NUNUPA-738956 format. One record per residue (C-alpha): z negated, x negated, y; residue number from 0. Coordinates in steps of 0.25 Angstrom, whole numbers, plus 5000, padded with zeros to 4 digits. Example, Ala and Ser with C-alpha at 12.3 -4.5 7.8 and 13.67 -1.06 7.14 Angstrom:
<nodes>
+------+------+------+-----+
|   pz |   px |   py | seq |
+------+------+------+-----+
| 4969 | 4951 | 4982 |   0 |
| 4971 | 4945 | 4996 |   1 |
+------+------+------+-----+
</nodes>
This chain:
<nodes>
+------+------+------+-----+
|   pz |   px |   py | seq |
+------+------+------+-----+
| 5126 | 5253 | 4848 |   0 |
| 5137 | 5245 | 4852 |   1 |
| 5152 | 5244 | 4848 |   2 |
| 5160 | 5231 | 4843 |   3 |
| 5168 | 5223 | 4853 |   4 |
| 5183 | 5226 | 4852 |   5 |
| 5192 | 5214 | 4851 |   6 |
| 5208 | 5212 | 4852 |   7 |
| 5216 | 5210 | 4863 |   8 |
| 5232 | 5210 | 4864 |   9 |
| 5240 | 5197 | 4865 |  10 |
| 5246 | 5193 | 4879 |  11 |
| 5261 | 5193 | 4881 |  12 |
| 5263 | 5196 | 4866 |  13 |
| 5267 | 5181 | 4861 |  14 |
| 5256 | 5174 | 4868 |  15 |
| 5243 | 5172 | 4859 |  16 |
| 5231 | 5179 | 4863 |  17 |
| 5220 | 5170 | 4871 |  18 |
| 5209 | 5170 | 4862 |  19 |
| 5193 | 5167 | 4864 |  20 |
| 5183 | 5162 | 4857 |  21 |
| 5169 | 5170 | 4856 |  22 |
| 5157 | 5168 | 4849 |  23 |
| 5154 | 5177 | 4838 |  24 |
| 5140 | 5182 | 4837 |  25 |
| 5136 | 5172 | 4827 |  26 |
| 5132 | 5159 | 4833 |  27 |
| 5142 | 5148 | 4832 |  28 |
| 5153 | 5158 | 4828 |  29 |
| 5166 | 5157 | 4836 |  30 |
| 5177 | 5169 | 4835 |  31 |
| 5192 | 5169 | 4840 |  32 |
| 5194 | 5181 | 4847 |  33 |
| 5207 | 5187 | 4856 |  34 |
| 5203 | 5186 | 4871 |  35 |
| 5199 | 5201 | 4876 |  36 |
| 5209 | 5207 | 4886 |  37 |
| 5206 | 5213 | 4899 |  38 |
| 5202 | 5227 | 4897 |  39 |
| 5197 | 5224 | 4882 |  40 |
| 5184 | 5231 | 4877 |  41 |
| 5176 | 5221 | 4871 |  42 |
| 5163 | 5229 | 4868 |  43 |
| 5157 | 5243 | 4869 |  44 |
| 5142 | 5246 | 4869 |  45 |
| 5138 | 5261 | 4865 |  46 |
| 5126 | 5268 | 4867 |  47 |
| 5121 | 5282 | 4865 |  48 |
| 5119 | 5288 | 4880 |  49 |
| 5110 | 5300 | 4874 |  50 |
| 5099 | 5291 | 4870 |  51 |
| 5091 | 5285 | 4881 |  52 |
| 5086 | 5274 | 4871 |  53 |
| 5100 | 5268 | 4867 |  54 |
| 5106 | 5258 | 4875 |  55 |
| 5117 | 5248 | 4874 |  56 |
| 5118 | 5236 | 4862 |  57 |
| 5116 | 5225 | 4872 |  58 |
| 5111 | 5214 | 4861 |  59 |
| 5125 | 5217 | 4854 |  60 |
| 5132 | 5217 | 4868 |  61 |
| 5127 | 5204 | 4872 |  62 |
| 5131 | 5199 | 4858 |  63 |
| 5146 | 5204 | 4858 |  64 |
| 5146 | 5198 | 4874 |  65 |
| 5142 | 5184 | 4868 |  66 |
| 5152 | 5185 | 4856 |  67 |
| 5162 | 5189 | 4869 |  68 |
| 5160 | 5176 | 4875 |  69 |
| 5151 | 5183 | 4886 |  70 |
| 5140 | 5174 | 4892 |  71 |
| 5132 | 5185 | 4900 |  72 |
| 5116 | 5185 | 4901 |  73 |
| 5112 | 5196 | 4894 |  74 |
| 5099 | 5201 | 4901 |  75 |
| 5107 | 5203 | 4914 |  76 |
| 5119 | 5211 | 4908 |  77 |
| 5109 | 5220 | 4898 |  78 |
| 5102 | 5223 | 4912 |  79 |
| 5113 | 5228 | 4920 |  80 |
| 5118 | 5236 | 4909 |  81 |
| 5104 | 5242 | 4908 |  82 |
| 5104 | 5244 | 4923 |  83 |
| 5118 | 5250 | 4923 |  84 |
| 5120 | 5260 | 4912 |  85 |
| 5107 | 5260 | 4904 |  86 |
| 5098 | 5265 | 4914 |  87 |
| 5094 | 5281 | 4910 |  88 |
| 5099 | 5286 | 4923 |  89 |
| 5112 | 5280 | 4922 |  90 |
| 5114 | 5284 | 4907 |  91 |
| 5111 | 5298 | 4911 |  92 |
| 5121 | 5296 | 4922 |  93 |
| 5130 | 5294 | 4912 |  94 |
| 5126 | 5305 | 4903 |  95 |
| 5128 | 5314 | 4913 |  96 |
| 5142 | 5310 | 4914 |  97 |
| 5145 | 5307 | 4900 |  98 |
| 5157 | 5315 | 4893 |  99 |
| 5147 | 5322 | 4885 | 100 |
| 5140 | 5328 | 4898 | 101 |
| 5153 | 5330 | 4905 | 102 |
| 5158 | 5339 | 4892 | 103 |
| 5145 | 5346 | 4893 | 104 |
| 5147 | 5349 | 4907 | 105 |
| 5162 | 5353 | 4905 | 106 |
| 5157 | 5364 | 4895 | 107 |
| 5146 | 5369 | 4905 | 108 |
| 5156 | 5369 | 4917 | 109 |
| 5166 | 5377 | 4909 | 110 |
| 5158 | 5388 | 4901 | 111 |
| 5150 | 5389 | 4917 | 112 |
| 5163 | 5391 | 4924 | 113 |
| 5169 | 5401 | 4913 | 114 |
| 5157 | 5409 | 4914 | 115 |
| 5156 | 5410 | 4929 | 116 |
| 5173 | 5414 | 4930 | 117 |
| 5172 | 5423 | 4919 | 118 |
| 5159 | 5431 | 4924 | 119 |
| 5165 | 5430 | 4937 | 120 |
| 5177 | 5436 | 4933 | 121 |
| 5172 | 5447 | 4925 | 122 |
| 5166 | 5453 | 4938 | 123 |
| 5182 | 5457 | 4940 | 124 |
| 5190 | 5468 | 4932 | 125 |
| 5199 | 5459 | 4927 | 126 |
| 5188 | 5450 | 4921 | 127 |
| 5187 | 5459 | 4908 | 128 |
| 5201 | 5454 | 4903 | 129 |
| 5203 | 5443 | 4893 | 130 |
| 5211 | 5438 | 4899 | 131 |
| 5202 | 5434 | 4911 | 132 |
| 5193 | 5425 | 4901 | 133 |
| 5205 | 5416 | 4898 | 134 |
| 5207 | 5414 | 4912 | 135 |
| 5193 | 5411 | 4915 | 136 |
| 5192 | 5401 | 4902 | 137 |
| 5204 | 5394 | 4907 | 138 |
| 5200 | 5392 | 4922 | 139 |
| 5186 | 5388 | 4916 | 140 |
| 5194 | 5378 | 4908 | 141 |
| 5203 | 5373 | 4919 | 142 |
| 5190 | 5372 | 4928 | 143 |
| 5183 | 5363 | 4919 | 144 |
| 5194 | 5354 | 4914 | 145 |
| 5196 | 5351 | 4929 | 146 |
| 5182 | 5346 | 4931 | 147 |
| 5182 | 5338 | 4917 | 148 |
| 5195 | 5331 | 4924 | 149 |
| 5187 | 5330 | 4938 | 150 |
| 5176 | 5324 | 4930 | 151 |
| 5184 | 5315 | 4922 | 152 |
| 5192 | 5309 | 4934 | 153 |
| 5179 | 5305 | 4940 | 154 |
| 5177 | 5298 | 4927 | 155 |
| 5187 | 5290 | 4929 | 156 |
| 5180 | 5284 | 4943 | 157 |
| 5170 | 5273 | 4944 | 158 |
| 5155 | 5278 | 4941 | 159 |
| 5146 | 5272 | 4950 | 160 |
| 5134 | 5276 | 4942 | 161 |
| 5140 | 5268 | 4929 | 162 |
| 5153 | 5260 | 4931 | 163 |
| 5147 | 5253 | 4944 | 164 |
| 5132 | 5252 | 4938 | 165 |
| 5140 | 5242 | 4927 | 166 |
| 5146 | 5234 | 4939 | 167 |
| 5133 | 5223 | 4938 | 168 |
| 5137 | 5222 | 4922 | 169 |
| 5151 | 5220 | 4925 | 170 |
| 5148 | 5210 | 4936 | 171 |
| 5143 | 5201 | 4925 | 172 |
| 5152 | 5205 | 4914 | 173 |
| 5165 | 5204 | 4922 | 174 |
| 5162 | 5189 | 4924 | 175 |
| 5165 | 5188 | 4908 | 176 |
| 5177 | 5196 | 4908 | 177 |
| 5170 | 5209 | 4905 | 178 |
| 5167 | 5224 | 4911 | 179 |
| 5159 | 5235 | 4905 | 180 |
| 5160 | 5250 | 4908 | 181 |
| 5153 | 5262 | 4903 | 182 |
| 5157 | 5275 | 4895 | 183 |
| 5152 | 5286 | 4887 | 184 |
| 5159 | 5293 | 4876 | 185 |
| 5154 | 5305 | 4869 | 186 |
| 5151 | 5304 | 4853 | 187 |
| 5147 | 5317 | 4849 | 188 |
| 5134 | 5323 | 4857 | 189 |
| 5132 | 5308 | 4862 | 190 |
| 5135 | 5301 | 4875 | 191 |
| 5138 | 5286 | 4872 | 192 |
| 5139 | 5277 | 4882 | 193 |
| 5148 | 5264 | 4880 | 194 |
| 5148 | 5249 | 4888 | 195 |
| 5161 | 5244 | 4887 | 196 |
| 5162 | 5229 | 4889 | 197 |
| 5177 | 5226 | 4892 | 198 |
| 5185 | 5214 | 4895 | 199 |
| 5189 | 5211 | 4909 | 200 |
| 5194 | 5198 | 4915 | 201 |
| 5192 | 5199 | 4930 | 202 |
| 5200 | 5188 | 4936 | 203 |
| 5214 | 5194 | 4937 | 204 |
| 5208 | 5208 | 4942 | 205 |
| 5198 | 5201 | 4952 | 206 |
| 5210 | 5193 | 4958 | 207 |
| 5219 | 5205 | 4958 | 208 |
| 5208 | 5213 | 4965 | 209 |
| 5205 | 5204 | 4975 | 210 |
| 5220 | 5203 | 4979 | 211 |
| 5221 | 5217 | 4981 | 212 |
| 5208 | 5219 | 4988 | 213 |
| 5214 | 5207 | 4998 | 214 |
| 5227 | 5215 | 5000 | 215 |
| 5219 | 5227 | 5002 | 216 |
| 5210 | 5219 | 5013 | 217 |
| 5224 | 5215 | 5021 | 218 |
| 5230 | 5228 | 5021 | 219 |
| 5220 | 5240 | 5019 | 220 |
| 5206 | 5234 | 5021 | 221 |
| 5200 | 5249 | 5028 | 222 |
| 5206 | 5255 | 5014 | 223 |
| 5200 | 5244 | 5005 | 224 |
| 5187 | 5246 | 5011 | 225 |
| 5187 | 5261 | 5010 | 226 |
| 5189 | 5260 | 4993 | 227 |
| 5178 | 5250 | 4993 | 228 |
| 5168 | 5258 | 5001 | 229 |
| 5169 | 5268 | 4990 | 230 |
| 5164 | 5261 | 4980 | 231 |
| 5149 | 5261 | 4984 | 232 |
| 5136 | 5266 | 4977 | 233 |
| 5126 | 5274 | 4985 | 234 |
| 5112 | 5266 | 4986 | 235 |
| 5098 | 5270 | 4987 | 236 |
| 5091 | 5261 | 4997 | 237 |
| 5077 | 5260 | 5003 | 238 |
| 5077 | 5262 | 5019 | 239 |
| 5069 | 5250 | 5024 | 240 |
| 5059 | 5255 | 5036 | 241 |
| 5059 | 5246 | 5049 | 242 |
| 5046 | 5238 | 5051 | 243 |
| 5042 | 5245 | 5064 | 244 |
| 5044 | 5256 | 5058 | 245 |
| 5036 | 5254 | 5045 | 246 |
| 5025 | 5250 | 5054 | 247 |
| 5026 | 5263 | 5063 | 248 |
| 5024 | 5271 | 5052 | 249 |
| 5012 | 5263 | 5047 | 250 |
| 5005 | 5266 | 5061 | 251 |
| 5006 | 5281 | 5061 | 252 |
| 5000 | 5282 | 5047 | 253 |
| 4985 | 5287 | 5049 | 254 |
| 4980 | 5288 | 5036 | 255 |
| 4978 | 5279 | 5025 | 256 |
| 4985 | 5290 | 5015 | 257 |
| 4996 | 5289 | 5022 | 258 |
| 4997 | 5274 | 5023 | 259 |
| 4995 | 5274 | 5009 | 260 |
| 5005 | 5283 | 5005 | 261 |
| 5019 | 5278 | 4998 | 262 |
| 5031 | 5282 | 5005 | 263 |
| 5044 | 5284 | 4998 | 264 |
| 5055 | 5273 | 5003 | 265 |
| 5066 | 5279 | 5011 | 266 |
| 5079 | 5277 | 5004 | 267 |
| 5093 | 5279 | 5009 | 268 |
| 5107 | 5278 | 5001 | 269 |
| 5117 | 5268 | 5004 | 270 |
| 5130 | 5265 | 5000 | 271 |
| 5134 | 5252 | 4993 | 272 |
| 5147 | 5246 | 4994 | 273 |
| 5149 | 5241 | 4980 | 274 |
| 5161 | 5233 | 4985 | 275 |
| 5158 | 5226 | 4999 | 276 |
| 5167 | 5219 | 5008 | 277 |
| 5170 | 5205 | 5003 | 278 |
| 5181 | 5195 | 4998 | 279 |
| 5192 | 5201 | 4990 | 280 |
| 5187 | 5194 | 4978 | 281 |
| 5172 | 5199 | 4979 | 282 |
| 5177 | 5213 | 4981 | 283 |
| 5187 | 5212 | 4968 | 284 |
| 5176 | 5208 | 4960 | 285 |
| 5166 | 5219 | 4965 | 286 |
| 5177 | 5228 | 4962 | 287 |
| 5180 | 5224 | 4948 | 288 |
| 5164 | 5223 | 4944 | 289 |
| 5162 | 5237 | 4950 | 290 |
| 5174 | 5245 | 4942 | 291 |
| 5173 | 5237 | 4931 | 292 |
| 5165 | 5247 | 4924 | 293 |
| 5172 | 5259 | 4929 | 294 |
| 5187 | 5253 | 4923 | 295 |
| 5180 | 5249 | 4909 | 296 |
| 5176 | 5263 | 4909 | 297 |
| 5190 | 5269 | 4913 | 298 |
| 5197 | 5258 | 4904 | 299 |
| 5189 | 5261 | 4890 | 300 |
| 5190 | 5277 | 4893 | 301 |
| 5205 | 5276 | 4895 | 302 |
| 5204 | 5282 | 4908 | 303 |
| 5211 | 5269 | 4917 | 304 |
| 5226 | 5274 | 4921 | 305 |
| 5238 | 5266 | 4917 | 306 |
| 5241 | 5255 | 4926 | 307 |
| 5255 | 5253 | 4930 | 308 |
| 5254 | 5238 | 4934 | 309 |
| 5251 | 5228 | 4925 | 310 |
| 5236 | 5224 | 4925 | 311 |
| 5226 | 5214 | 4921 | 312 |
| 5224 | 5221 | 4907 | 313 |
| 5236 | 5217 | 4899 | 314 |
| 5233 | 5225 | 4886 | 315 |
| 5233 | 5238 | 4893 | 316 |
| 5239 | 5247 | 4903 | 317 |
| 5228 | 5250 | 4910 | 318 |
| 5223 | 5245 | 4925 | 319 |
| 5215 | 5232 | 4926 | 320 |
| 5204 | 5233 | 4934 | 321 |
| 5209 | 5228 | 4947 | 322 |
| 5220 | 5238 | 4945 | 323 |
| 5210 | 5248 | 4943 | 324 |
| 5201 | 5244 | 4956 | 325 |
| 5215 | 5244 | 4964 | 326 |
| 5218 | 5258 | 4962 | 327 |
| 5205 | 5265 | 4959 | 328 |
| 5196 | 5259 | 4970 | 329 |
| 5205 | 5253 | 4981 | 330 |
| 5214 | 5264 | 4981 | 331 |
| 5228 | 5255 | 4982 | 332 |
| 5240 | 5262 | 4983 | 333 |
| 5246 | 5253 | 4971 | 334 |
| 5247 | 5262 | 4959 | 335 |
| 5242 | 5255 | 4947 | 336 |
| 5240 | 5266 | 4938 | 337 |
| 5247 | 5278 | 4931 | 338 |
| 5242 | 5291 | 4926 | 339 |
| 5238 | 5294 | 4912 | 340 |
+------+------+------+-----+
</nodes>
């Protein structure tokens, strides 16, 4: 199923009239005037039940909505990218095991196991028979469980290489049309619901600001910049290609036809793939915007972004824009954009 798009926006500078744009209605030949969406505004949310493997996002409705927003993208291409990014069975299982429902279940099991173990241990001592000990054990178990939950929540605020980065290929296409995507999960009773968010984002000003910042870092502290970018990598499994002379030598050593006809398993090794290679500042900035857009949308729509001290490129909101988020959390700049909530 899918939710309707959310329209609207605030006027700029009070007395100035809002910029309007013309979008085509779902009916052929029909035009509709609407306020131009602002950066950070949610345009559309698609939902699906992650507990049922047969369900999927309503791609037909998504394509119609995108056309109504004036986004002309080849549907087959982005459908396949979304399918590869978040709809594969192994990815959906990973998202379920990292969902709120599963985390709540793990927290309950952890609390019960911890309480039982501490209480059983305390009972071995003479003072363990007093009722005050049960209260103390309960408080300790609750405190440790809360700490574990907070650690998990803190980890959820960081980029997830298995979900956020997988959306980079989709965002590379949609960011050219002033859209970025992110995925979240919500708990609806016993069901785990996945939501795919389409957020308005014009990257021009963020791209210019981030490019200038990277250029400044290349002049002032290039080693620190390279160290920060080296952390943005994924582990890839690559096949080891044997040397031709080695293959001939191994083939000459085989004596029986059985061995020569046997299929050998390919030798593989793990390699680190750096997602932001060295290059011009504009190219590196574009790559950073694409990679972290999925994480940014996820934190934006769930209200996990901190408040920004400096004015960013989201005129209607006090949260940081995408370039501020990258500069502070990724590039480890000393300039503090955010305040705690």
